[in-house]
Gaussian input, Z-matrix of N, CA and C with variables (Angstrom, degrees):
# hf/3-21g

backbone

0 1
 N
 C     1     B1
 C     2     B2     1     A1
 N     3     B3     2     A2     1     D1
 C     4     B4     3     A3     2     D2
 C     5     B5     4     A4     3     D3
 N     6     B6     5     A5     4     D4
 C     7     B7     6     A6     5     D5
 C     8     B8     7     A7     6     D6
 N     9     B9     8     A8     7     D7
 C    10    B10     9     A9     8     D8
 C    11    B11    10    A10     9     D9
 N    12    B12    11    A11    10    D10
 C    13    B13    12    A12    11    D11
 C    14    B14    13    A13    12    D12
 N    15    B15    14    A14    13    D13
 C    16    B16    15    A15    14    D14
 C    17    B17    16    A16    15    D15
 N    18    B18    17    A17    16    D16
 C    19    B19    18    A18    17    D17
 C    20    B20    19    A19    18    D18
 N    21    B21    20    A20    19    D19
 C    22    B22    21    A21    20    D20
 C    23    B23    22    A22    21    D21
 N    24    B24    23    A23    22    D22
 C    25    B25    24    A24    23    D23
 C    26    B26    25    A25    24    D24
 N    27    B27    26    A26    25    D25
 C    28    B28    27    A27    26    D26
 C    29    B29    28    A28    27    D27
 N    30    B30    29    A29    28    D28
 C    31    B31    30    A30    29    D29
 C    32    B32    31    A31    30    D30
 N    33    B33    32    A32    31    D31
 C    34    B34    33    A33    32    D32
 C    35    B35    34    A34    33    D33
 N    36    B36    35    A35    34    D34
 C    37    B37    36    A36    35    D35
 C    38    B38    37    A37    36    D36
 N    39    B39    38    A38    37    D37
 C    40    B40    39    A39    38    D38
 C    41    B41    40    A40    39    D39
 N    42    B42    41    A41    40    D40
 C    43    B43    42    A42    41    D41
 C    44    B44    43    A43    42    D42
 N    45    B45    44    A44    43    D43
 C    46    B46    45    A45    44    D44
 C    47    B47    46    A46    45    D45
 N    48    B48    47    A47    46    D46
 C    49    B49    48    A48    47    D47
 C    50    B50    49    A49    48    D48
 N    51    B51    50    A50    49    D49
 C    52    B52    51    A51    50    D50
 C    53    B53    52    A52    51    D51
 N    54    B54    53    A53    52    D52
 C    55    B55    54    A54    53    D53
 C    56    B56    55    A55    54    D54
 N    57    B57    56    A56    55    D55
 C    58    B58    57    A57    56    D56
 C    59    B59    58    A58    57    D57
 N    60    B60    59    A59    58    D58
 C    61    B61    60    A60    59    D59
 C    62    B62    61    A61    60    D60
 N    63    B63    62    A62    61    D61
 C    64    B64    63    A63    62    D62
 C    65    B65    64    A64    63    D63
 N    66    B66    65    A65    64    D64
 C    67    B67    66    A66    65    D65
 C    68    B68    67    A67    66    D66
 N    69    B69    68    A68    67    D67
 C    70    B70    69    A69    68    D68
 C    71    B71    70    A70    69    D69
 N    72    B72    71    A71    70    D70
 C    73    B73    72    A72    71    D71
 C    74    B74    73    A73    72    D72
 N    75    B75    74    A74    73    D73
 C    76    B76    75    A75    74    D74
 C    77    B77    76    A76    75    D75
 N    78    B78    77    A77    76    D76
 C    79    B79    78    A78    77    D77
 C    80    B80    79    A79    78    D78
 N    81    B81    80    A80    79    D79
 C    82    B82    81    A81    80    D80
 C    83    B83    82    A82    81    D81
 N    84    B84    83    A83    82    D82
 C    85    B85    84    A84    83    D83
 C    86    B86    85    A85    84    D84
 N    87    B87    86    A86    85    D85
 C    88    B88    87    A87    86    D86
 C    89    B89    88    A88    87    D87
 N    90    B90    89    A89    88    D88
 C    91    B91    90    A90    89    D89
 C    92    B92    91    A91    90    D90
 N    93    B93    92    A92    91    D91
 C    94    B94    93    A93    92    D92
 C    95    B95    94    A94    93    D93
 N    96    B96    95    A95    94    D94
 C    97    B97    96    A96    95    D95
 C    98    B98    97    A97    96    D96
 N    99    B99    98    A98    97    D97
 C   100   B100    99    A99    98    D98
 C   101   B101   100   A100    99    D99
 N   102   B102   101   A101   100   D100
 C   103   B103   102   A102   101   D101
 C   104   B104   103   A103   102   D102
 N   105   B105   104   A104   103   D103
 C   106   B106   105   A105   104   D104
 C   107   B107   106   A106   105   D105
 N   108   B108   107   A107   106   D106
 C   109   B109   108   A108   107   D107
 C   110   B110   109   A109   108   D108
 N   111   B111   110   A110   109   D109
 C   112   B112   111   A111   110   D110
 C   113   B113   112   A112   111   D111
 N   114   B114   113   A113   112   D112
 C   115   B115   114   A114   113   D113
 C   116   B116   115   A115   114   D114
 N   117   B117   116   A116   115   D115
 C   118   B118   117   A117   116   D116
 C   119   B119   118   A118   117   D117
 N   120   B120   119   A119   118   D118
 C   121   B121   120   A120   119   D119
 C   122   B122   121   A121   120   D120
 N   123   B123   122   A122   121   D121
 C   124   B124   123   A123   122   D122
 C   125   B125   124   A124   123   D123
 N   126   B126   125   A125   124   D124
 C   127   B127   126   A126   125   D125
 C   128   B128   127   A127   126   D126
 N   129   B129   128   A128   127   D127
 C   130   B130   129   A129   128   D128
 C   131   B131   130   A130   129   D129
 N   132   B132   131   A131   130   D130
 C   133   B133   132   A132   131   D131
 C   134   B134   133   A133   132   D132
 N   135   B135   134   A134   133   D133
 C   136   B136   135   A135   134   D134
 C   137   B137   136   A136   135   D135
 N   138   B138   137   A137   136   D136
 C   139   B139   138   A138   137   D137
 C   140   B140   139   A139   138   D138
 N   141   B141   140   A140   139   D139
 C   142   B142   141   A141   140   D140
 C   143   B143   142   A142   141   D141
 N   144   B144   143   A143   142   D142
 C   145   B145   144   A144   143   D143
 C   146   B146   145   A145   144   D144
 N   147   B147   146   A146   145   D145
 C   148   B148   147   A147   146   D146
 C   149   B149   148   A148   147   D147
 N   150   B150   149   A149   148   D148
 C   151   B151   150   A150   149   D149
 C   152   B152   151   A151   150   D150
 N   153   B153   152   A152   151   D151
 C   154   B154   153   A153   152   D152
 C   155   B155   154   A154   153   D153
 N   156   B156   155   A155   154   D154
 C   157   B157   156   A156   155   D155
 C   158   B158   157   A157   156   D156
 N   159   B159   158   A158   157   D157
 C   160   B160   159   A159   158   D158
 C   161   B161   160   A160   159   D159
 N   162   B162   161   A161   160   D160
 C   163   B163   162   A162   161   D161
 C   164   B164   163   A163   162   D162
 N   165   B165   164   A164   163   D163
 C   166   B166   165   A165   164   D164
 C   167   B167   166   A166   165   D165
 N   168   B168   167   A167   166   D166
 C   169   B169   168   A168   167   D167
 C   170   B170   169   A169   168   D168
 N   171   B171   170   A170   169   D169
 C   172   B172   171   A171   170   D170
 C   173   B173   172   A172   171   D171
 N   174   B174   173   A173   172   D172
 C   175   B175   174   A174   173   D173
 C   176   B176   175   A175   174   D174
 N   177   B177   176   A176   175   D175
 C   178   B178   177   A177   176   D176
 C   179   B179   178   A178   177   D177
 N   180   B180   179   A179   178   D178
 C   181   B181   180   A180   179   D179
 C   182   B182   181   A181   180   D180
 N   183   B183   182   A182   181   D181
 C   184   B184   183   A183   182   D182
 C   185   B185   184   A184   183   D183
 N   186   B186   185   A185   184   D184
 C   187   B187   186   A186   185   D185
 C   188   B188   187   A187   186   D186
 N   189   B189   188   A188   187   D187
 C   190   B190   189   A189   188   D188
 C   191   B191   190   A190   189   D189
 N   192   B192   191   A191   190   D190
 C   193   B193   192   A192   191   D191
 C   194   B194   193   A193   192   D192
 N   195   B195   194   A194   193   D193
 C   196   B196   195   A195   194   D194
 C   197   B197   196   A196   195   D195
 N   198   B198   197   A197   196   D196
 C   199   B199   198   A198   197   D197
 C   200   B200   199   A199   198   D198
 N   201   B201   200   A200   199   D199
 C   202   B202   201   A201   200   D200
 C   203   B203   202   A202   201   D201
 N   204   B204   203   A203   202   D202
 C   205   B205   204   A204   203   D203
 C   206   B206   205   A205   204   D204
 N   207   B207   206   A206   205   D205
 C   208   B208   207   A207   206   D206
 C   209   B209   208   A208   207   D207
 N   210   B210   209   A209   208   D208
 C   211   B211   210   A210   209   D209
 C   212   B212   211   A211   210   D210
 N   213   B213   212   A212   211   D211
 C   214   B214   213   A213   212   D212
 C   215   B215   214   A214   213   D213
 N   216   B216   215   A215   214   D214
 C   217   B217   216   A216   215   D215
 C   218   B218   217   A217   216   D216
 N   219   B219   218   A218   217   D217
 C   220   B220   219   A219   218   D218
 C   221   B221   220   A220   219   D219
 N   222   B222   221   A221   220   D220
 C   223   B223   222   A222   221   D221
 C   224   B224   223   A223   222   D222
 N   225   B225   224   A224   223   D223
 C   226   B226   225   A225   224   D224
 C   227   B227   226   A226   225   D225
 N   228   B228   227   A227   226   D226
 C   229   B229   228   A228   227   D227
 C   230   B230   229   A229   228   D228
 N   231   B231   230   A230   229   D229
 C   232   B232   231   A231   230   D230
 C   233   B233   232   A232   231   D231
 N   234   B234   233   A233   232   D232
 C   235   B235   234   A234   233   D233
 C   236   B236   235   A235   234   D234
 N   237   B237   236   A236   235   D235
 C   238   B238   237   A237   236   D236
 C   239   B239   238   A238   237   D237
 N   240   B240   239   A239   238   D238
 C   241   B241   240   A240   239   D239
 C   242   B242   241   A241   240   D240
 N   243   B243   242   A242   241   D241
 C   244   B244   243   A243   242   D242
 C   245   B245   244   A244   243   D243
 N   246   B246   245   A245   244   D244
 C   247   B247   246   A246   245   D245
 C   248   B248   247   A247   246   D246
 N   249   B249   248   A248   247   D247
 C   250   B250   249   A249   248   D248
 C   251   B251   250   A250   249   D249
 N   252   B252   251   A251   250   D250
 C   253   B253   252   A252   251   D251
 C   254   B254   253   A253   252   D252
 N   255   B255   254   A254   253   D253
 C   256   B256   255   A255   254   D254
 C   257   B257   256   A256   255   D255
 N   258   B258   257   A257   256   D256
 C   259   B259   258   A258   257   D257
 C   260   B260   259   A259   258   D258
 N   261   B261   260   A260   259   D259
 C   262   B262   261   A261   260   D260
 C   263   B263   262   A262   261   D261
 N   264   B264   263   A263   262   D262
 C   265   B265   264   A264   263   D263
 C   266   B266   265   A265   264   D264
 N   267   B267   266   A266   265   D265
 C   268   B268   267   A267   266   D266
 C   269   B269   268   A268   267   D267
 N   270   B270   269   A269   268   D268
 C   271   B271   270   A270   269   D269
 C   272   B272   271   A271   270   D270
 N   273   B273   272   A272   271   D271
 C   274   B274   273   A273   272   D272
 C   275   B275   274   A274   273   D273
 N   276   B276   275   A275   274   D274
 C   277   B277   276   A276   275   D275
 C   278   B278   277   A277   276   D276
 N   279   B279   278   A278   277   D277
 C   280   B280   279   A279   278   D278
 C   281   B281   280   A280   279   D279
 N   282   B282   281   A281   280   D280
 C   283   B283   282   A282   281   D281
 C   284   B284   283   A283   282   D282
 N   285   B285   284   A284   283   D283
 C   286   B286   285   A285   284   D284
 C   287   B287   286   A286   285   D285
 N   288   B288   287   A287   286   D286
 C   289   B289   288   A288   287   D287
 C   290   B290   289   A289   288   D288
 N   291   B291   290   A290   289   D289
 C   292   B292   291   A291   290   D290
 C   293   B293   292   A292   291   D291
 N   294   B294   293   A293   292   D292
 C   295   B295   294   A294   293   D293
 C   296   B296   295   A295   294   D294
 N   297   B297   296   A296   295   D295
 C   298   B298   297   A297   296   D296
 C   299   B299   298   A298   297   D297
 N   300   B300   299   A299   298   D298
 C   301   B301   300   A300   299   D299
 C   302   B302   301   A301   300   D300
 N   303   B303   302   A302   301   D301
 C   304   B304   303   A303   302   D302
 C   305   B305   304   A304   303   D303
 N   306   B306   305   A305   304   D304
 C   307   B307   306   A306   305   D305
 C   308   B308   307   A307   306   D306
 N   309   B309   308   A308   307   D307
 C   310   B310   309   A309   308   D308
 C   311   B311   310   A310   309   D309
 N   312   B312   311   A311   310   D310
 C   313   B313   312   A312   311   D311
 C   314   B314   313   A313   312   D312
 N   315   B315   314   A314   313   D313
 C   316   B316   315   A315   314   D314
 C   317   B317   316   A316   315   D315
 N   318   B318   317   A317   316   D316
 C   319   B319   318   A318   317   D317
 C   320   B320   319   A319   318   D318
 N   321   B321   320   A320   319   D319
 C   322   B322   321   A321   320   D320
 C   323   B323   322   A322   321   D321
 N   324   B324   323   A323   322   D322
 C   325   B325   324   A324   323   D323
 C   326   B326   325   A325   324   D324
 N   327   B327   326   A326   325   D325
 C   328   B328   327   A327   326   D326
 C   329   B329   328   A328   327   D327

   B1=1.4602
   B2=1.4921
   B3=1.2722
   B4=1.4504
   B5=1.5094
   B6=1.3353
   B7=1.4474
   B8=1.5498
   B9=1.3232
   B10=1.4249
   B11=1.4873
   B12=1.3601
   B13=1.4428
   B14=1.4994
   B15=1.2867
   B16=1.4406
   B17=1.4737
   B18=1.3577
   B19=1.4785
   B20=1.5237
   B21=1.2931
   B22=1.4222
   B23=1.5499
   B24=1.3335
   B25=1.4504
   B26=1.5219
   B27=1.3387
   B28=1.4456
   B29=1.5070
   B30=1.2819
   B31=1.5125
   B32=1.4958
   B33=1.2714
   B34=1.4354
   B35=1.5588
   B36=1.3580
   B37=1.4654
   B38=1.4930
   B39=1.3433
   B40=1.4469
   B41=1.4598
   B42=1.4145
   B43=1.4152
   B44=1.5038
   B45=1.2454
   B46=1.5153
   B47=1.5095
   B48=1.3058
   B49=1.4581
   B50=1.5654
   B51=1.2757
   B52=1.4662
   B53=1.5172
   B54=1.3387
   B55=1.4580
   B56=1.5150
   B57=1.2794
   B58=1.5187
   B59=1.5850
   B60=1.3005
   B61=1.4493
   B62=1.5323
   B63=1.3299
   B64=1.4311
   B65=1.5140
   B66=1.2855
   B67=1.4963
   B68=1.5152
   B69=1.3127
   B70=1.4291
   B71=1.5411
   B72=1.2791
   B73=1.4575
   B74=1.4786
   B75=1.3101
   B76=1.4671
   B77=1.5238
   B78=1.3065
   B79=1.4274
   B80=1.5214
   B81=1.2819
   B82=1.4433
   B83=1.5281
   B84=1.2820
   B85=1.4649
   B86=1.5036
   B87=1.3306
   B88=1.4631
   B89=1.5511
   B90=1.3151
   B91=1.4444
   B92=1.4975
   B93=1.3209
   B94=1.4400
   B95=1.5298
   B96=1.3160
   B97=1.4987
   B98=1.4826
   B99=1.2185
   B100=1.4833
   B101=1.5147
   B102=1.2779
   B103=1.4921
   B104=1.5087
   B105=1.2918
   B106=1.4711
   B107=1.5145
   B108=1.3454
   B109=1.4264
   B110=1.5164
   B111=1.2865
   B112=1.5138
   B113=1.5143
   B114=1.2995
   B115=1.4335
   B116=1.5232
   B117=1.2841
   B118=1.5032
   B119=1.5207
   B120=1.3366
   B121=1.4446
   B122=1.5167
   B123=1.3611
   B124=1.4523
   B125=1.5000
   B126=1.3518
   B127=1.4073
   B128=1.5393
   B129=1.3122
   B130=1.4687
   B131=1.4771
   B132=1.3225
   B133=1.5111
   B134=1.5105
   B135=1.3282
   B136=1.4747
   B137=1.5534
   B138=1.3123
   B139=1.4722
   B140=1.5519
   B141=1.3162
   B142=1.4442
   B143=1.5132
   B144=1.3275
   B145=1.4789
   B146=1.5262
   B147=1.3098
   B148=1.4638
   B149=1.5373
   B150=1.2968
   B151=1.4651
   B152=1.5454
   B153=1.2810
   B154=1.4878
   B155=1.5010
   B156=1.3200
   B157=1.5249
   B158=1.5306
   B159=1.2725
   B160=1.4621
   B161=1.5638
   B162=1.3053
   B163=1.4916
   B164=1.5168
   B165=1.2883
   B166=1.4682
   B167=1.5146
   B168=1.3175
   B169=1.4213
   B170=1.5761
   B171=1.3064
   B172=1.4776
   B173=1.5522
   B174=1.3133
   B175=1.4557
   B176=1.5557
   B177=1.3042
   B178=1.4756
   B179=1.5393
   B180=1.3465
   B181=1.4882
   B182=1.4842
   B183=1.3478
   B184=1.4585
   B185=1.5113
   B186=1.3075
   B187=1.4772
   B188=1.5222
   B189=1.2780
   B190=1.5025
   B191=1.4869
   B192=1.3817
   B193=1.4688
   B194=1.4911
   B195=1.3294
   B196=1.5027
   B197=1.4682
   B198=1.3406
   B199=1.4593
   B200=1.5513
   B201=1.3260
   B202=1.4976
   B203=1.5460
   B204=1.3087
   B205=1.4575
   B206=1.5442
   B207=1.2790
   B208=1.4997
   B209=1.4835
   B210=1.3574
   B211=1.4456
   B212=1.4871
   B213=1.3440
   B214=1.4776
   B215=1.5534
   B216=1.2946
   B217=1.4758
   B218=1.5218
   B219=1.2880
   B220=1.4549
   B221=1.5095
   B222=1.3155
   B223=1.4336
   B224=1.5571
   B225=1.3369
   B226=1.4775
   B227=1.5363
   B228=1.3091
   B229=1.5007
   B230=1.5327
   B231=1.2766
   B232=1.4881
   B233=1.5396
   B234=1.2769
   B235=1.4694
   B236=1.5494
   B237=1.3610
   B238=1.4594
   B239=1.4976
   B240=1.3307
   B241=1.4805
   B242=1.4694
   B243=1.3535
   B244=1.4537
   B245=1.5670
   B246=1.3190
   B247=1.4869
   B248=1.4901
   B249=1.3085
   B250=1.4436
   B251=1.5573
   B252=1.3552
   B253=1.4451
   B254=1.5680
   B255=1.3020
   B256=1.4585
   B257=1.4942
   B258=1.3070
   B259=1.4878
   B260=1.5701
   B261=1.3407
   B262=1.4630
   B263=1.5630
   B264=1.3232
   B265=1.4378
   B266=1.5231
   B267=1.3310
   B268=1.4523
   B269=1.5172
   B270=1.2946
   B271=1.4413
   B272=1.4985
   B273=1.2956
   B274=1.4478
   B275=1.5476
   B276=1.2801
   B277=1.4207
   B278=1.5143
   B279=1.3308
   B280=1.4076
   B281=1.5366
   B282=1.2829
   B283=1.4392
   B284=1.5453
   B285=1.2441
   B286=1.5174
   B287=1.5541
   B288=1.3223
   B289=1.5091
   B290=1.5149
   B291=1.3274
   B292=1.5093
   B293=1.4836
   B294=1.2966
   B295=1.4765
   B296=1.5590
   B297=1.3470
   B298=1.4497
   B299=1.4983
   B300=1.3180
   B301=1.4572
   B302=1.5337
   B303=1.3460
   B304=1.4156
   B305=1.5033
   B306=1.3390
   B307=1.5002
   B308=1.5213
   B309=1.3090
   B310=1.4585
   B311=1.5247
   B312=1.3417
   B313=1.4721
   B314=1.5268
   B315=1.3191
   B316=1.4805
   B317=1.5128
   B318=1.3062
   B319=1.4555
   B320=1.5013
   B321=1.3203
   B322=1.4588
   B323=1.5080
   B324=1.3394
   B325=1.4866
   B326=1.4933
   B327=1.2956
   B328=1.4664
   B329=1.5132
   A1=111.24
   A2=119.51
   A3=126.63
   A4=110.90
   A5=116.78
   A6=118.67
   A7=111.44
   A8=114.75
   A9=119.97
   A10=111.20
   A11=118.86
   A12=120.19
   A13=111.47
   A14=118.95
   A15=124.73
   A16=113.42
   A17=118.86
   A18=119.66
   A19=109.73
   A20=117.51
   A21=122.80
   A22=111.61
   A23=115.14
   A24=115.77
   A25=109.61
   A26=118.28
   A27=119.01
   A28=111.99
   A29=113.36
   A30=118.39
   A31=109.49
   A32=114.51
   A33=118.77
   A34=110.28
   A35=114.50
   A36=115.86
   A37=112.15
   A38=118.81
   A39=118.31
   A40=111.80
   A41=120.37
   A42=122.76
   A43=113.62
   A44=117.50
   A45=119.51
   A46=110.85
   A47=118.43
   A48=122.19
   A49=109.70
   A50=117.24
   A51=119.48
   A52=115.36
   A53=114.68
   A54=119.72
   A55=110.84
   A56=116.95
   A57=116.51
   A58=105.85
   A59=114.39
   A60=116.90
   A61=113.26
   A62=114.92
   A63=119.17
   A64=109.52
   A65=114.81
   A66=118.27
   A67=104.07
   A68=116.74
   A69=123.88
   A70=106.76
   A71=116.11
   A72=120.35
   A73=105.95
   A74=115.86
   A75=123.91
   A76=105.49
   A77=117.26
   A78=123.03
   A79=109.14
   A80=116.53
   A81=121.25
   A82=108.62
   A83=117.83
   A84=115.54
   A85=112.35
   A86=116.77
   A87=120.85
   A88=108.91
   A89=112.93
   A90=119.43
   A91=109.13
   A92=120.29
   A93=123.26
   A94=108.71
   A95=114.61
   A96=119.70
   A97=105.98
   A98=113.36
   A99=121.43
   A100=107.78
   A101=116.38
   A102=120.58
   A103=108.08
   A104=114.00
   A105=119.31
   A106=111.27
   A107=110.32
   A108=117.08
   A109=113.17
   A110=117.10
   A111=119.85
   A112=104.70
   A113=117.27
   A114=126.55
   A115=113.89
   A116=117.27
   A117=123.73
   A118=107.10
   A119=116.53
   A120=119.78
   A121=109.28
   A122=116.16
   A123=122.83
   A124=110.91
   A125=116.73
   A126=121.50
   A127=106.55
   A128=116.51
   A129=123.40
   A130=109.96
   A131=114.63
   A132=119.70
   A133=106.76
   A134=117.48
   A135=120.54
   A136=110.04
   A137=116.69
   A138=119.58
   A139=109.78
   A140=117.16
   A141=122.30
   A142=106.39
   A143=117.10
   A144=121.99
   A145=108.77
   A146=119.45
   A147=125.37
   A148=110.52
   A149=114.28
   A150=118.92
   A151=107.75
   A152=116.92
   A153=121.48
   A154=109.49
   A155=114.30
   A156=120.11
   A157=109.99
   A158=117.26
   A159=122.72
   A160=108.27
   A161=118.47
   A162=119.81
   A163=111.51
   A164=119.90
   A165=122.27
   A166=114.75
   A167=118.41
   A168=125.69
   A169=110.23
   A170=115.18
   A171=118.73
   A172=110.14
   A173=112.00
   A174=118.06
   A175=112.30
   A176=119.22
   A177=123.52
   A178=105.84
   A179=114.52
   A180=120.06
   A181=108.27
   A182=115.43
   A183=124.24
   A184=112.02
   A185=117.59
   A186=123.30
   A187=107.77
   A188=114.12
   A189=120.52
   A190=108.15
   A191=114.96
   A192=120.82
   A193=108.49
   A194=116.65
   A195=123.61
   A196=110.22
   A197=116.92
   A198=121.12
   A199=104.14
   A200=114.31
   A201=121.72
   A202=109.89
   A203=114.65
   A204=121.89
   A205=112.59
   A206=116.82
   A207=119.43
   A208=111.06
   A209=119.88
   A210=124.71
   A211=112.56
   A212=117.21
   A213=121.39
   A214=111.82
   A215=116.38
   A216=119.42
   A217=109.82
   A218=121.34
   A219=125.84
   A220=111.82
   A221=119.06
   A222=125.86
   A223=106.56
   A224=117.28
   A225=119.49
   A226=109.15
   A227=112.62
   A228=123.53
   A229=108.24
   A230=117.33
   A231=119.27
   A232=109.25
   A233=115.05
   A234=121.85
   A235=106.30
   A236=117.54
   A237=118.26
   A238=113.36
   A239=116.52
   A240=123.11
   A241=107.06
   A242=115.17
   A243=121.94
   A244=108.93
   A245=113.71
   A246=118.81
   A247=108.84
   A248=118.61
   A249=123.21
   A250=109.31
   A251=113.32
   A252=118.86
   A253=111.65
   A254=117.29
   A255=124.59
   A256=112.71
   A257=116.25
   A258=120.45
   A259=107.72
   A260=114.22
   A261=118.91
   A262=104.43
   A263=116.73
   A264=121.72
   A265=109.47
   A266=117.65
   A267=122.71
   A268=108.53
   A269=118.54
   A270=124.58
   A271=112.60
   A272=118.15
   A273=117.84
   A274=110.07
   A275=116.87
   A276=123.53
   A277=110.60
   A278=116.82
   A279=118.66
   A280=112.98
   A281=117.89
   A282=126.30
   A283=107.79
   A284=116.19
   A285=118.20
   A286=109.25
   A287=113.55
   A288=118.75
   A289=108.77
   A290=118.11
   A291=123.22
   A292=111.59
   A293=113.52
   A294=124.89
   A295=109.00
   A296=116.37
   A297=118.40
   A298=112.12
   A299=118.18
   A300=121.57
   A301=111.73
   A302=116.93
   A303=123.90
   A304=106.75
   A305=117.72
   A306=120.35
   A307=110.24
   A308=114.26
   A309=122.10
   A310=106.70
   A311=117.20
   A312=119.39
   A313=107.77
   A314=116.12
   A315=122.21
   A316=111.11
   A317=116.53
   A318=120.29
   A319=108.32
   A320=116.40
   A321=118.24
   A322=112.11
   A323=113.88
   A324=120.99
   A325=108.80
   A326=116.30
   A327=120.44
   A328=110.75
   D1=135.20
   D2=-178.05
   D3=-83.89
   D4=143.85
   D5=176.69
   D6=-66.78
   D7=148.62
   D8=179.95
   D9=-75.43
   D10=139.77
   D11=177.98
   D12=-68.65
   D13=156.09
   D14=178.38
   D15=122.63
   D16=-178.45
   D17=-176.11
   D18=-71.51
   D19=144.82
   D20=176.48
   D21=-81.13
   D22=141.68
   D23=176.95
   D24=-66.62
   D25=150.28
   D26=179.01
   D27=-59.58
   D28=149.41
   D29=179.42
   D30=-67.59
   D31=139.04
   D32=178.19
   D33=-83.82
   D34=133.26
   D35=179.39
   D36=-68.37
   D37=155.50
   D38=176.10
   D39=-66.13
   D40=153.89
   D41=-177.60
   D42=-53.70
   D43=-37.03
   D44=-178.07
   D45=-64.92
   D46=-28.20
   D47=-176.88
   D48=-93.70
   D49=-6.01
   D50=179.47
   D51=-61.94
   D52=-38.71
   D53=178.89
   D54=-125.20
   D55=149.69
   D56=176.34
   D57=-70.15
   D58=152.17
   D59=176.89
   D60=-58.86
   D61=147.77
   D62=-178.90
   D63=-66.82
   D64=139.97
   D65=-178.20
   D66=-97.13
   D67=122.39
   D68=-178.83
   D69=-109.48
   D70=124.39
   D71=177.65
   D72=-80.44
   D73=145.82
   D74=176.38
   D75=-69.20
   D76=119.93
   D77=-179.78
   D78=-73.35
   D79=132.13
   D80=174.95
   D81=-86.52
   D82=130.89
   D83=178.56
   D84=-66.25
   D85=147.59
   D86=-178.53
   D87=-63.86
   D88=150.28
   D89=-179.97
   D90=-64.16
   D91=137.81
   D92=-179.15
   D93=-62.40
   D94=141.16
   D95=177.47
   D96=-84.10
   D97=139.74
   D98=179.88
   D99=-92.21
   D100=98.58
   D101=177.48
   D102=-157.42
   D103=164.18
   D104=177.04
   D105=106.12
   D106=132.25
   D107=178.64
   D108=-82.27
   D109=147.56
   D110=176.59
   D111=-98.36
   D112=139.32
   D113=-171.52
   D114=-120.92
   D115=140.33
   D116=173.57
   D117=-118.15
   D118=128.28
   D119=-176.36
   D120=-121.22
   D121=138.88
   D122=173.21
   D123=-125.90
   D124=132.79
   D125=177.33
   D126=-116.08
   D127=120.49
   D128=175.73
   D129=-123.61
   D130=103.17
   D131=-179.48
   D132=68.19
   D133=-117.70
   D134=-176.87
   D135=-104.45
   D136=7.36
   D137=-176.15
   D138=-106.89
   D139=141.79
   D140=-177.58
   D141=-128.05
   D142=131.46
   D143=174.70
   D144=-129.13
   D145=134.92
   D146=-179.63
   D147=-130.33
   D148=131.15
   D149=173.29
   D150=-111.96
   D151=128.41
   D152=178.99
   D153=-120.65
   D154=123.47
   D155=178.15
   D156=-109.93
   D157=131.04
   D158=-179.42
   D159=-110.29
   D160=103.52
   D161=-179.42
   D162=-85.33
   D163=-2.01
   D164=-176.37
   D165=-97.71
   D166=170.28
   D167=-178.24
   D168=-70.80
   D169=-45.53
   D170=-174.50
   D171=-70.70
   D172=142.38
   D173=178.01
   D174=-74.18
   D175=135.85
   D176=-179.75
   D177=-115.51
   D178=124.42
   D179=174.52
   D180=-93.98
   D181=120.30
   D182=-174.86
   D183=-113.13
   D184=148.94
   D185=177.31
   D186=-139.30
   D187=144.30
   D188=176.81
   D189=-103.64
   D190=129.97
   D191=178.71
   D192=-120.04
   D193=126.62
   D194=-179.81
   D195=-118.31
   D196=127.70
   D197=174.68
   D198=-110.33
   D199=124.78
   D200=-179.24
   D201=-87.92
   D202=150.45
   D203=-175.85
   D204=-73.85
   D205=-41.97
   D206=-176.71
   D207=-76.34
   D208=140.09
   D209=-177.80
   D210=-61.15
   D211=-28.65
   D212=-176.76
   D213=-92.48
   D214=-4.66
   D215=-178.61
   D216=-89.16
   D217=130.13
   D218=-172.89
   D219=-76.48
   D220=127.34
   D221=175.12
   D222=-69.41
   D223=150.45
   D224=-176.95
   D225=-129.32
   D226=150.68
   D227=170.03
   D228=-128.36
   D229=126.11
   D230=-178.05
   D231=-75.26
   D232=163.74
   D233=172.34
   D234=-67.13
   D235=146.58
   D236=176.18
   D237=-65.79
   D238=141.36
   D239=178.90
   D240=-126.10
   D241=133.07
   D242=-179.60
   D243=-88.51
   D244=119.76
   D245=173.70
   D246=-98.59
   D247=106.49
   D248=-177.78
   D249=-77.14
   D250=-176.13
   D251=179.09
   D252=-58.47
   D253=133.51
   D254=177.92
   D255=54.12
   D256=37.94
   D257=-174.87
   D258=-119.58
   D259=146.69
   D260=177.03
   D261=-117.80
   D262=134.56
   D263=179.34
   D264=-121.83
   D265=151.76
   D266=-179.28
   D267=-114.05
   D268=128.65
   D269=172.40
   D270=-119.76
   D271=139.07
   D272=-178.35
   D273=-142.87
   D274=161.27
   D275=178.44
   D276=-172.27
   D277=-179.51
   D278=-175.81
   D279=-161.50
   D280=162.33
   D281=170.52
   D282=-111.09
   D283=168.55
   D284=174.26
   D285=-76.26
   D286=-36.70
   D287=177.97
   D288=-122.33
   D289=-126.58
   D290=-173.79
   D291=-77.16
   D292=151.76
   D293=173.85
   D294=-94.72
   D295=125.98
   D296=177.31
   D297=-87.42
   D298=-48.30
   D299=-179.59
   D300=-154.32
   D301=157.70
   D302=-175.39
   D303=-140.75
   D304=134.96
   D305=172.47
   D306=-147.37
   D307=160.15
   D308=-178.27
   D309=-115.42
   D310=135.79
   D311=174.06
   D312=-107.79
   D313=146.25
   D314=-179.65
   D315=-121.22
   D316=139.78
   D317=175.08
   D318=-136.34
   D319=126.28
   D320=176.27
   D321=-74.57
   D322=131.22
   D323=-178.63
   D324=-95.96
   D325=128.29
   D326=179.94
   D327=-90.23

């Protein structure tokens, strides 16, 4: 088939050129929330004592976790304790023999 005489329609731009690229603003990270108690832990032999102080308004629920070194010694997790605003809490626990590791878990209370 032969092309029709007359002016040609303007060339259509490719789809990528049809619109300018979307402008994305650099997202600023949200400001860090100030919450969470700071804890000090002391291990003396098989005994562990931790003091957690919460200087913030939000309540922080803390737990002490103790992993004992001997395979037959039972690892322990303390009951959760709520550290309110400007409050210091004491957590303690022990193994029968040596302590392998100790850590504190935090949970923000709503």
